[in-house]
C-alpha positions as CSV (number, residue, x, y, z in Angstrom):
1,X,-13.5,-76.7,-26.8
2,X,-16.1,-78.7,-24.9
3,X,-17.4,-77.6,-21.6
4,X,-14.9,-78.0,-18.8
5,X,-11.9,-77.4,-21.1
6,X,-12.1,-80.8,-22.8
7,X,-11.9,-81.4,-26.6
8,X,-14.5,-83.0,-28.9
9,X,-12.0,-85.2,-30.7
10,X,-11.3,-88.8,-29.5
11,X,-7.5,-88.7,-29.9
12,X,-4.8,-86.3,-28.8
13,X,-1.2,-86.5,-29.7
14,X,1.8,-84.3,-28.9
15,X,4.4,-83.1,-31.3
16,X,7.7,-82.9,-29.5
17,X,11.0,-81.1,-30.1
18,X,13.6,-83.6,-31.6
19,X,16.4,-81.6,-29.9
20,X,17.0,-78.5,-27.8
21,X,17.4,-75.0,-29.3
22,X,15.1,-72.4,-30.7
23,X,12.0,-72.8,-32.9
24,X,13.2,-71.2,-36.1
25,X,10.2,-72.0,-38.3
26,X,6.7,-73.5,-38.3
27,X,5.6,-74.4,-41.8
28,X,1.9,-73.6,-41.7
29,X,1.3,-75.3,-45.0
30,X,2.8,-78.6,-43.8
31,X,0.9,-78.4,-40.5
32,X,-2.3,-77.6,-42.3
33,X,-1.8,-80.6,-44.7
34,X,-1.2,-82.9,-41.8
35,X,-4.4,-81.7,-40.1
36,X,-6.3,-82.1,-43.3
37,X,-5.3,-85.7,-43.4
38,X,-6.7,-86.1,-39.9
39,X,-10.1,-84.7,-41.0
40,X,-9.5,-81.0,-40.4
41,X,-10.2,-80.1,-44.0
42,X,-11.0,-81.6,-47.4
43,X,-9.7,-81.7,-50.9
44,X,-12.9,-82.9,-52.5
45,X,-16.6,-82.3,-51.8
46,X,-16.9,-86.0,-50.8
47,X,-14.3,-85.8,-48.0
48,X,-15.7,-85.7,-44.5
49,X,-14.6,-82.9,-42.2
50,X,-14.0,-83.8,-38.5
51,X,-15.2,-80.8,-36.5
52,X,-13.1,-82.0,-33.6
53,X,-9.8,-82.0,-35.5
54,X,-7.5,-79.2,-34.3
55,X,-3.9,-78.2,-34.0
56,X,-2.9,-76.3,-30.8
57,X,0.5,-74.7,-31.4
58,X,2.4,-74.4,-28.0
59,X,5.7,-72.9,-29.2
60,X,6.2,-70.2,-31.9
61,X,9.2,-69.0,-33.9
62,X,11.9,-67.6,-31.5
63,X,10.8,-69.6,-28.5
64,X,13.5,-71.7,-26.7
65,X,12.8,-75.4,-26.4
66,X,14.4,-78.4,-24.7
67,X,14.7,-81.8,-26.3
68,X,11.3,-83.7,-26.1
69,X,9.4,-80.5,-25.1
70,X,5.9,-80.3,-26.5
71,X,5.6,-78.0,-29.6
72,X,2.0,-78.7,-30.4
73,X,-1.0,-80.8,-29.6
74,X,-3.1,-82.5,-32.3
75,X,-6.7,-83.5,-31.8
76,X,-8.6,-85.8,-34.1
77,X,-11.2,-88.6,-34.2
78,X,-10.1,-90.8,-37.1
79,X,-8.4,-94.1,-37.0
80,X,-4.7,-94.8,-36.3
81,X,-3.7,-95.2,-39.9
82,X,-4.4,-91.5,-40.6
83,X,-2.0,-90.5,-37.8
84,X,0.8,-92.5,-39.3
85,X,0.3,-90.5,-42.6
86,X,0.0,-87.1,-40.9
87,X,2.7,-87.4,-38.3
88,X,5.7,-86.8,-40.6
89,X,4.1,-83.6,-41.9
90,X,3.2,-82.3,-38.5
91,X,6.6,-83.1,-37.0
92,X,8.4,-81.7,-40.0
93,X,6.5,-78.5,-39.8
94,X,8.7,-77.4,-36.9
95,X,12.4,-76.5,-37.4
96,X,14.7,-76.3,-34.4
97,X,18.0,-74.3,-34.7
98,X,20.9,-73.5,-32.4
99,X,20.1,-69.9,-32.2
100,X,17.0,-67.7,-32.6
101,X,16.6,-65.8,-35.9
102,X,15.7,-62.1,-36.0
103,X,12.1,-61.6,-37.1
104,X,11.6,-61.2,-40.8
105,X,10.0,-58.0,-42.1
106,X,7.1,-59.1,-44.2
107,X,5.4,-56.1,-45.7
108,X,7.4,-52.9,-44.8
109,X,8.4,-50.8,-42.0
110,X,6.2,-49.9,-39.0
111,X,5.7,-46.2,-38.3
112,X,3.7,-43.2,-39.3
113,X,2.4,-43.2,-42.8
114,X,3.2,-40.6,-45.3
115,X,0.2,-39.0,-46.8
116,X,-0.1,-39.1,-50.6
117,X,-0.8,-35.4,-50.8
118,X,2.6,-34.7,-49.1
119,X,1.1,-33.1,-46.0
């Protein structure tokens, strides 16, 4: 972020909830691909990286949202045509459902570890 809370990128767009409900998923791969299109990464060594490209996620899985409420802000400096390509990926990264889903256990249970020596 630039001094005073500003951002280095020339453009800022908002990803909004298409309907009310709960954020049930945010697909990091789709969001990352959308940001890459806007200059936030590269596929080849010749691709130019935009240091001002960023995605600020405002709502996470489980959060309630109203229709048209901001889900994320996207910052970038490239021309409008890139936004048209990236927008469907960024908007599609968020899924809104009627009810919140319980958190998914990713690795295992949380609690005291059992020692290997049995003590």
